LODO-263956 format. One record per residue (C-alpha): z, y negated, x negated. Coordinates in Angstrom, 3 decimals, padded with zeros to 6 digits, always signed. Layout:
// residues N
+----------+----------+----------+
:       up :    north :     east :
+----------+----------+----------+
:        Z :        Y :        X :
...
+----------+----------+----------+
//
This chain:
// residues 455
+----------+----------+----------+
:       up :    north :     east :
+----------+----------+----------+
: -002.891 : -027.568 : +032.784 :
: -006.106 : -026.157 : +034.220 :
: -007.588 : -029.659 : +034.378 :
: -006.529 : -030.313 : +030.760 :
: -008.302 : -027.148 : +029.597 :
: -011.330 : -028.161 : +031.692 :
: -011.406 : -031.557 : +029.968 :
: -010.960 : -030.000 : +026.504 :
: -013.856 : -027.600 : +027.111 :
: -016.179 : -030.328 : +028.361 :
: -015.185 : -032.889 : +025.708 :
: -016.038 : -030.482 : +022.904 :
: -018.903 : -028.750 : +024.759 :
: -017.355 : -025.341 : +024.231 :
: -018.975 : -023.915 : +027.370 :
: -022.332 : -024.961 : +028.817 :
: -023.886 : -024.035 : +032.169 :
: -025.560 : -020.626 : +031.941 :
: -023.390 : -019.375 : +029.054 :
: -021.927 : -015.894 : +029.087 :
: -018.336 : -016.128 : +027.886 :
: -016.875 : -012.922 : +026.510 :
: -013.095 : -013.324 : +026.596 :
: -011.271 : -011.359 : +023.903 :
: -008.294 : -010.060 : +025.879 :
: -005.491 : -008.090 : +024.250 :
: -003.221 : -008.086 : +027.292 :
: -000.664 : -010.394 : +025.677 :
: +000.553 : -013.603 : +027.267 :
: -001.885 : -015.931 : +025.477 :
: -005.030 : -014.010 : +026.303 :
: -003.953 : -013.285 : +029.903 :
: -003.327 : -016.992 : +030.520 :
: -006.729 : -017.787 : +029.019 :
: -008.366 : -015.178 : +031.249 :
: -006.732 : -016.647 : +034.347 :
: -007.809 : -020.198 : +033.498 :
: -011.377 : -019.202 : +032.611 :
: -011.622 : -017.218 : +035.834 :
: -010.514 : -020.273 : +037.820 :
: -012.982 : -022.560 : +035.989 :
: -015.933 : -020.187 : +036.166 :
: -017.556 : -021.692 : +039.254 :
: -017.013 : -025.307 : +038.149 :
: -018.419 : -024.776 : +034.659 :
: -021.162 : -022.401 : +035.852 :
: -020.786 : -019.605 : +033.321 :
: -020.602 : -015.832 : +033.458 :
: -017.318 : -014.234 : +032.412 :
: -016.951 : -010.859 : +030.684 :
: -013.923 : -009.272 : +029.028 :
: -013.753 : -007.343 : +025.764 :
: -010.584 : -005.481 : +024.791 :
: -010.131 : -004.174 : +021.252 :
: -007.999 : -001.056 : +020.842 :
: -006.783 : -001.075 : +017.233 :
: -005.785 : +002.585 : +017.327 :
: -002.440 : +002.040 : +015.599 :
: +000.198 : +001.743 : +018.340 :
: -000.348 : +005.002 : +020.182 :
: +000.639 : +005.112 : +023.853 :
: +001.613 : +001.432 : +023.866 :
: -001.948 : +000.434 : +022.950 :
: -003.375 : +002.830 : +025.552 :
: -001.261 : +001.121 : +028.216 :
: -002.470 : -002.299 : +027.019 :
: -006.057 : -001.227 : +027.564 :
: -005.329 : +000.235 : +030.988 :
: -003.545 : -002.971 : +032.000 :
: -006.447 : -005.223 : +030.986 :
: -008.987 : -002.939 : +032.623 :
: -007.055 : -002.914 : +035.904 :
: -006.702 : -006.711 : +035.853 :
: -010.455 : -007.054 : +035.391 :
: -011.086 : -004.614 : +038.249 :
: -008.909 : -006.696 : +040.540 :
: -010.638 : -009.922 : +039.518 :
: -014.075 : -008.257 : +039.526 :
: -014.752 : -009.229 : +035.923 :
: -017.024 : -006.973 : +033.812 :
: -014.815 : -005.092 : +031.339 :
: -015.554 : -003.294 : +028.080 :
: -013.344 : -001.901 : +025.327 :
: -013.985 : -001.045 : +021.704 :
: -011.908 : +001.180 : +019.417 :
: -011.248 : +000.351 : +015.766 :
: -010.792 : +003.350 : +013.491 :
: -009.395 : +003.877 : +010.018 :
: -006.321 : +001.647 : +010.385 :
: -002.582 : +002.297 : +010.639 :
: +000.636 : +000.289 : +011.018 :
: +000.624 : -000.637 : +007.342 :
: -002.879 : -002.145 : +007.535 :
: -002.913 : -005.831 : +006.658 :
: -003.440 : -008.557 : +009.237 :
: -006.449 : -009.728 : +007.239 :
: -008.116 : -006.297 : +007.283 :
: -007.601 : -005.951 : +011.031 :
: -008.871 : -009.458 : +011.628 :
: -012.023 : -008.871 : +009.594 :
: -012.728 : -005.615 : +011.425 :
: -012.112 : -007.259 : +014.784 :
: -014.450 : -010.172 : +014.093 :
: -017.139 : -007.854 : +012.729 :
: -016.908 : -005.972 : +016.019 :
: -017.062 : -009.265 : +017.954 :
: -020.208 : -010.311 : +016.072 :
: -021.882 : -006.992 : +016.832 :
: -020.890 : -007.175 : +020.490 :
: -022.210 : -010.719 : +020.953 :
: -025.627 : -009.679 : +019.652 :
: -025.983 : -007.395 : +022.667 :
: -025.596 : -010.238 : +025.160 :
: -028.060 : -013.158 : +025.212 :
: -026.636 : -016.697 : +025.234 :
: -023.081 : -015.448 : +024.740 :
: -019.927 : -016.875 : +023.152 :
: -016.598 : -015.234 : +022.344 :
: -013.465 : -016.985 : +023.637 :
: -010.208 : -016.276 : +021.821 :
: -006.762 : -017.440 : +022.948 :
: -005.639 : -019.226 : +019.767 :
: -003.306 : -022.150 : +020.409 :
: -001.562 : -024.937 : +018.495 :
: +001.238 : -022.669 : +017.220 :
: -001.430 : -020.361 : +015.752 :
: -002.956 : -023.371 : +014.020 :
: +000.449 : -024.292 : +012.596 :
: +001.083 : -020.763 : +011.312 :
: -002.361 : -020.617 : +009.713 :
: -001.895 : -024.068 : +008.165 :
: +001.449 : -023.084 : +006.621 :
: +000.113 : -019.811 : +005.219 :
: -002.851 : -021.579 : +003.629 :
: -000.665 : -024.397 : +002.353 :
: +001.525 : -021.831 : +000.591 :
: -001.570 : -020.293 : -001.015 :
: -002.798 : -023.641 : -002.354 :
: -005.763 : -023.962 : -000.011 :
: -008.001 : -027.002 : -000.193 :
: -008.773 : -029.415 : +002.638 :
: -011.335 : -027.054 : +004.125 :
: -008.744 : -024.338 : +004.662 :
: -005.940 : -026.689 : +005.684 :
: -007.954 : -027.733 : +008.724 :
: -006.738 : -024.379 : +010.017 :
: -008.384 : -022.748 : +013.041 :
: -011.390 : -024.724 : +014.345 :
: -012.167 : -025.357 : +017.999 :
: -015.490 : -023.711 : +017.482 :
: -017.081 : -021.626 : +014.747 :
: -020.577 : -020.482 : +015.540 :
: -020.362 : -018.414 : +018.726 :
: -016.533 : -018.376 : +018.752 :
: -014.636 : -020.851 : +020.922 :
: -010.891 : -021.527 : +021.383 :
: -010.370 : -023.242 : +024.762 :
: -006.548 : -023.236 : +024.490 :
: -006.340 : -024.550 : +020.933 :
: -004.616 : -027.829 : +021.901 :
: -001.802 : -026.105 : +023.849 :
: +001.551 : -025.009 : +022.448 :
: +002.963 : -021.541 : +022.932 :
: +005.679 : -023.034 : +025.193 :
: +003.063 : -024.634 : +027.441 :
: +001.295 : -021.299 : +027.764 :
: +004.580 : -019.585 : +028.659 :
: +005.266 : -022.216 : +031.323 :
: +001.829 : -021.621 : +032.848 :
: +002.443 : -017.857 : +032.895 :
: +005.751 : -018.416 : +034.698 :
: +004.297 : -020.907 : +037.192 :
: +001.346 : -018.720 : +038.164 :
: +003.170 : -015.381 : +037.804 :
: +000.721 : -014.122 : +035.160 :
: +001.435 : -010.505 : +034.246 :
: +001.085 : -009.606 : +030.579 :
: +001.978 : -006.990 : +027.990 :
: +004.308 : -007.483 : +025.015 :
: +003.158 : -006.179 : +021.636 :
: +006.186 : -004.718 : +019.855 :
: +004.549 : -005.303 : +016.458 :
: +004.897 : -009.077 : +016.991 :
: +008.584 : -008.679 : +016.082 :
: +007.794 : -007.047 : +012.734 :
: +009.086 : -009.609 : +010.232 :
: +007.313 : -007.899 : +007.351 :
: +004.204 : -009.657 : +008.681 :
: +004.000 : -013.227 : +007.375 :
: +002.711 : -014.731 : +010.607 :
: +005.575 : -013.176 : +012.577 :
: +008.095 : -014.446 : +010.044 :
: +006.763 : -018.010 : +010.367 :
: +006.793 : -017.756 : +014.163 :
: +010.337 : -016.423 : +014.370 :
: +012.010 : -018.383 : +011.566 :
: +010.032 : -021.320 : +010.171 :
: +008.533 : -022.873 : +013.316 :
: +011.921 : -023.049 : +015.102 :
: +013.412 : -024.665 : +011.994 :
: +010.650 : -027.307 : +011.880 :
: +011.153 : -028.120 : +015.556 :
: +014.886 : -028.309 : +015.036 :
: +014.466 : -030.819 : +012.206 :
: +011.581 : -032.940 : +013.544 :
: +011.979 : -032.500 : +017.284 :
: +009.333 : -031.709 : +019.937 :
: +007.070 : -034.565 : +018.806 :
: +006.334 : -032.520 : +015.684 :
: +003.436 : -030.794 : +017.479 :
: +001.835 : -034.124 : +018.398 :
: +002.046 : -035.427 : +014.843 :
: +000.742 : -032.156 : +013.429 :
: -002.252 : -032.139 : +015.815 :
: -003.083 : -035.767 : +014.932 :
: -002.939 : -034.974 : +011.211 :
: -005.277 : -032.007 : +011.673 :
: -007.674 : -034.212 : +013.631 :
: -007.711 : -036.820 : +010.841 :
: -008.191 : -034.092 : +008.247 :
: -011.162 : -032.753 : +010.176 :
: -012.730 : -036.220 : +010.339 :
: -012.300 : -036.835 : +006.604 :
: -013.640 : -033.404 : +005.723 :
: -016.643 : -033.879 : +008.034 :
: -017.601 : -037.058 : +006.154 :
: -017.244 : -035.323 : +002.798 :
: -019.148 : -032.275 : +004.005 :
: -022.017 : -034.374 : +005.356 :
: -022.443 : -036.101 : +001.997 :
: -022.090 : -032.806 : +000.115 :
: -024.656 : -031.024 : +002.280 :
: -027.165 : -033.787 : +001.621 :
: -026.619 : -033.235 : -002.089 :
: -026.788 : -029.456 : -001.735 :
: -030.113 : -029.681 : +000.108 :
: -031.682 : -030.847 : -003.162 :
: -030.596 : -027.772 : -005.102 :
: -030.209 : -025.016 : -002.481 :
: -032.936 : -023.003 : -000.785 :
: -031.874 : -020.833 : +002.138 :
: -033.627 : -017.689 : +003.307 :
: -032.635 : -015.246 : +006.024 :
: -030.667 : -012.982 : +003.711 :
: -030.038 : -015.018 : +000.565 :
: -029.476 : -018.446 : -000.959 :
: -031.145 : -019.715 : -004.132 :
: -029.452 : -022.355 : -006.261 :
: -031.120 : -024.277 : -009.067 :
: -029.097 : -023.544 : -012.233 :
: -029.756 : -026.838 : -014.007 :
: -028.797 : -028.960 : -011.022 :
: -025.737 : -026.784 : -010.340 :
: -024.429 : -027.494 : -013.834 :
: -024.865 : -031.243 : -013.272 :
: -022.410 : -031.226 : -010.356 :
: -018.770 : -032.186 : -010.814 :
: -016.113 : -029.457 : -010.803 :
: -015.171 : -030.252 : -007.204 :
: -018.797 : -030.271 : -006.078 :
: -019.452 : -026.910 : -007.756 :
: -016.414 : -025.394 : -006.047 :
: -017.516 : -026.749 : -002.689 :
: -021.022 : -025.405 : -003.265 :
: -019.635 : -021.940 : -004.026 :
: -017.559 : -021.995 : -000.838 :
: -020.607 : -023.144 : +001.086 :
: -022.791 : -020.331 : -000.287 :
: -020.228 : -017.596 : +000.326 :
: -019.455 : -018.903 : +003.813 :
: -023.153 : -018.439 : +004.590 :
: -022.590 : -014.670 : +004.360 :
: -018.902 : -014.547 : +005.280 :
: -018.160 : -017.240 : +007.894 :
: -014.439 : -016.377 : +007.981 :
: -014.074 : -017.479 : +004.369 :
: -011.936 : -020.600 : +003.849 :
: -011.596 : -020.597 : +000.104 :
: -012.458 : -018.608 : -002.973 :
: -009.888 : -017.311 : -005.421 :
: -009.538 : -019.909 : -008.172 :
: -010.186 : -017.357 : -010.901 :
: -013.773 : -017.104 : -009.682 :
: -014.689 : -020.711 : -010.444 :
: -014.348 : -020.589 : -014.230 :
: -015.723 : -017.039 : -014.355 :
: -018.762 : -018.015 : -012.330 :
: -019.441 : -021.101 : -014.447 :
: -019.372 : -018.886 : -017.529 :
: -021.723 : -016.435 : -015.803 :
: -024.220 : -019.197 : -014.972 :
: -024.088 : -020.492 : -018.554 :
: -023.959 : -017.314 : -020.639 :
: -025.057 : -014.215 : -018.674 :
: -028.431 : -012.633 : -019.333 :
: -031.258 : -012.857 : -016.830 :
: -030.866 : -010.043 : -014.319 :
: -027.059 : -009.964 : -014.524 :
: -025.093 : -009.762 : -011.266 :
: -021.772 : -011.482 : -010.473 :
: -019.573 : -009.891 : -007.783 :
: -017.439 : -011.942 : -005.387 :
: -015.116 : -010.543 : -002.722 :
: -016.522 : -009.479 : +000.673 :
: -019.535 : -007.848 : -000.946 :
: -021.186 : -011.166 : -001.842 :
: -023.125 : -011.024 : -005.119 :
: -025.040 : -013.466 : -007.289 :
: -028.098 : -012.553 : -009.344 :
: -028.972 : -014.685 : -012.355 :
: -032.647 : -015.409 : -012.811 :
: -034.315 : -017.707 : -015.319 :
: -033.990 : -021.009 : -013.468 :
: -031.961 : -020.062 : -010.403 :
: -029.020 : -017.985 : -009.230 :
: -029.453 : -016.020 : -006.006 :
: -026.560 : -015.350 : -003.612 :
: -026.919 : -012.252 : -001.465 :
: -024.754 : -009.700 : +000.294 :
: -026.966 : -006.630 : +000.336 :
: -030.194 : -005.723 : -001.358 :
: -033.187 : -006.108 : +000.949 :
: -034.492 : -002.877 : +002.431 :
: -037.733 : -001.448 : +001.204 :
: -040.713 : -000.965 : +003.480 :
: -041.964 : +002.126 : +005.242 :
: -044.823 : +003.913 : +003.428 :
: -048.355 : +003.013 : +004.495 :
: -051.720 : +004.746 : +004.069 :
: -055.172 : +003.581 : +003.036 :
: -057.194 : +006.038 : +005.061 :
: -060.434 : +005.848 : +003.092 :
: -062.952 : +003.538 : +001.393 :
: -063.232 : +000.129 : +003.053 :
: -059.838 : +000.396 : +004.752 :
: -056.689 : -001.717 : +004.930 :
: -052.941 : -001.355 : +005.471 :
: -050.532 : -004.082 : +006.504 :
: -046.856 : -004.777 : +007.175 :
: -044.717 : -007.913 : +007.365 :
: -044.622 : -008.254 : +003.553 :
: -048.240 : -007.769 : +002.523 :
: -051.770 : -006.681 : +003.410 :
: -053.687 : -004.365 : +001.052 :
: -057.406 : -003.543 : +001.185 :
: -059.671 : -001.156 : -000.697 :
: -063.472 : -001.526 : -000.747 :
: -066.166 : +000.468 : -002.523 :
: -068.299 : -001.873 : -004.613 :
: -071.484 : -001.759 : -006.611 :
: -071.315 : -001.695 : -010.404 :
: -072.641 : -005.238 : -010.743 :
: -069.725 : -006.541 : -008.634 :
: -067.076 : -005.719 : -011.232 :
: -066.914 : -009.371 : -012.270 :
: -065.489 : -010.275 : -008.848 :
: -061.920 : -009.871 : -010.128 :
: -062.068 : -013.204 : -012.014 :
: -058.626 : -012.693 : -013.549 :
: -056.754 : -012.739 : -010.220 :
: -053.486 : -010.791 : -010.365 :
: -053.744 : -009.903 : -006.675 :
: -057.204 : -008.361 : -007.152 :
: -058.033 : -005.284 : -009.219 :
: -061.198 : -003.262 : -009.813 :
: -060.629 : +000.404 : -010.532 :
: -062.469 : +003.577 : -011.348 :
: -062.233 : +005.712 : -008.216 :
: -063.619 : +009.012 : -009.499 :
: -060.168 : +010.651 : -009.250 :
: -059.163 : +009.203 : -005.873 :
: -058.348 : +011.505 : -002.976 :
: -057.898 : +009.740 : +000.325 :
: -055.701 : +008.888 : +002.075 :
: -053.891 : +006.868 : -000.579 :
: -050.162 : +006.195 : -000.210 :
: -048.570 : +002.758 : -000.469 :
: -044.810 : +002.833 : -001.038 :
: -042.034 : +000.981 : -002.802 :
: -040.221 : +001.707 : -006.051 :
: -038.197 : +004.902 : -006.425 :
: -035.777 : +005.894 : -009.161 :
: -037.638 : +007.724 : -011.942 :
: -041.061 : +006.168 : -011.273 :
: -043.259 : +005.748 : -014.324 :
: -046.867 : +004.863 : -015.057 :
: -049.251 : +004.089 : -017.950 :
: -049.607 : +000.283 : -017.920 :
: -053.036 : -001.028 : -018.834 :
: -052.850 : -002.300 : -022.400 :
: -050.006 : +000.051 : -023.345 :
: -050.847 : +003.368 : -025.004 :
: -047.841 : +005.239 : -023.615 :
: -046.107 : +005.791 : -020.329 :
: -043.331 : +003.446 : -019.264 :
: -040.579 : +003.662 : -016.704 :
: -041.343 : +001.334 : -013.856 :
: -037.786 : -000.021 : -013.993 :
: -038.357 : -001.036 : -017.636 :
: -041.661 : -002.652 : -016.678 :
: -039.886 : -004.670 : -014.003 :
: -037.294 : -005.838 : -016.521 :
: -040.015 : -006.887 : -018.977 :
: -041.798 : -008.756 : -016.188 :
: -038.507 : -010.413 : -015.182 :
: -038.716 : -008.915 : -011.704 :
: -035.272 : -008.988 : -010.113 :
: -033.448 : -006.177 : -008.366 :
: -034.048 : -008.106 : -005.127 :
: -037.822 : -008.090 : -005.615 :
: -038.632 : -004.637 : -006.916 :
: -038.171 : -002.701 : -003.666 :
: -040.697 : -004.920 : -001.898 :
: -043.479 : -004.624 : -004.481 :
: -046.156 : -002.219 : -003.175 :
: -047.241 : +000.694 : -005.339 :
: -050.607 : +002.352 : -004.687 :
: -050.260 : +006.103 : -005.169 :
: -052.958 : +008.754 : -005.698 :
: -051.852 : +012.405 : -005.828 :
: -048.385 : +011.320 : -006.932 :
: -049.659 : +008.968 : -009.655 :
: -049.185 : +005.225 : -009.607 :
: -052.622 : +003.612 : -009.509 :
: -051.563 : -000.008 : -009.222 :
: -048.346 : -001.996 : -009.268 :
: -049.846 : -004.411 : -006.796 :
: -050.083 : -007.931 : -008.112 :
: -048.821 : -006.945 : -011.571 :
: -050.538 : -004.147 : -013.510 :
: -053.150 : -001.402 : -013.203 :
: -052.457 : +002.084 : -014.494 :
: -054.533 : +002.759 : -017.604 :
: -055.805 : +006.056 : -016.122 :
: -057.688 : +004.126 : -013.422 :
: -059.317 : +001.474 : -015.594 :
: -063.045 : +000.998 : -015.324 :
: -064.909 : +003.052 : -017.958 :
: -068.588 : +003.269 : -018.868 :
: -068.890 : +006.729 : -017.270 :
: -067.322 : +005.752 : -013.869 :
: -069.372 : +006.669 : -010.827 :
: -067.287 : +005.116 : -008.040 :
: -065.850 : +001.638 : -008.298 :
: -063.322 : +000.163 : -005.873 :
: -061.957 : -003.296 : -005.400 :
: -058.252 : -003.508 : -004.505 :
: -056.731 : -006.643 : -003.057 :
: -053.201 : -007.479 : -001.950 :
: -052.156 : -010.553 : -000.022 :
: -048.418 : -011.214 : +000.044 :
: -047.066 : -012.794 : +003.198 :
: -043.704 : -013.727 : +001.724 :
: -042.136 : -013.609 : -001.662 :
: -038.615 : -012.438 : -002.366 :
+----------+----------+----------+
//
């Protein structure tokens, strides 16, 4: 079986020379067999092997003994060991909630280790259980593919093996393991399928059932890959990806078929939540109505904290609002301040140079008689107001942003020039009326902002 796992890993390029493989080891039979096989293949495949154990904090002494067992095994095999504790869960916590917390922890852990992948001990029976649960929920083809061999930095080197094959390996090589008592809890759907439905399927269809099931999954993956390739080419015309958001052209979205729109939604949400395999059907019609009818600036909320902002010509998918920037200072006349979003300069100018503005929104000439250096540059705060040039009264900055059609994603990254607590300039947008150039001004300054990226 070791050679079969070796072949599976190499065929699908799950592990490459120089990789660091972090094996997620619970102490159960599946993960302990995986650990033994990976340890035996380590020299041949030329990778580093680490172990991560997750203590869920819900099984008391039993879970403590699991951790001790895995740690001792790693000590004997001289494998680097680490453990992480989940908090806030109990025995009634759902499998989905625990899974999400576990994978969030895995993602965080992998970021600490360069060139690393996380190996989990999922096998063919796990794929069957996942397939049946998604089938019962009406999942589409994407979800019915079940557990993939690889998803990003996560690999499943035992995915082609059955649970019986893993048990035989454990017996043959005398692999010690722990038994999780919660696996017998039939209130959990996966346990119920494992204990009742899978045996019934094997009884009806015989042992060749696994082979047929695996072949069907393989065909399903191939068909979906072809569809996805064509869909992604179409999506590339209407989707713009950034590091923390996705923009979708509204007009082109509405021209897609129902199936294409649903696939696009799944694609966008999976960008933020890779574990997603389908969106609740109620969202599709609601989202279409949102795109068609909602006002500019409205926000649609999906599960998992994913949101969509409606702008004039696009909708923007995001998971969290972008952070603002740290305050900067303009130390005096003829100085500059810069961060990764923008560069701002202030220069004293002669009176005859006032015409240099030439209507540019990123350039402003101001009366500097009231300035006291250093000047502060910061982002928007709740309660900010100013006196916009051309308006004879003060206005809340939030209302100004709405009037200018500046989204909630943009406003925190727009620099405000502050003098003695007063807004002098909403950079790139509007001067405060109190700092306009007047006939009696003695000191004139030219302000300029250069944006490095736009939100």
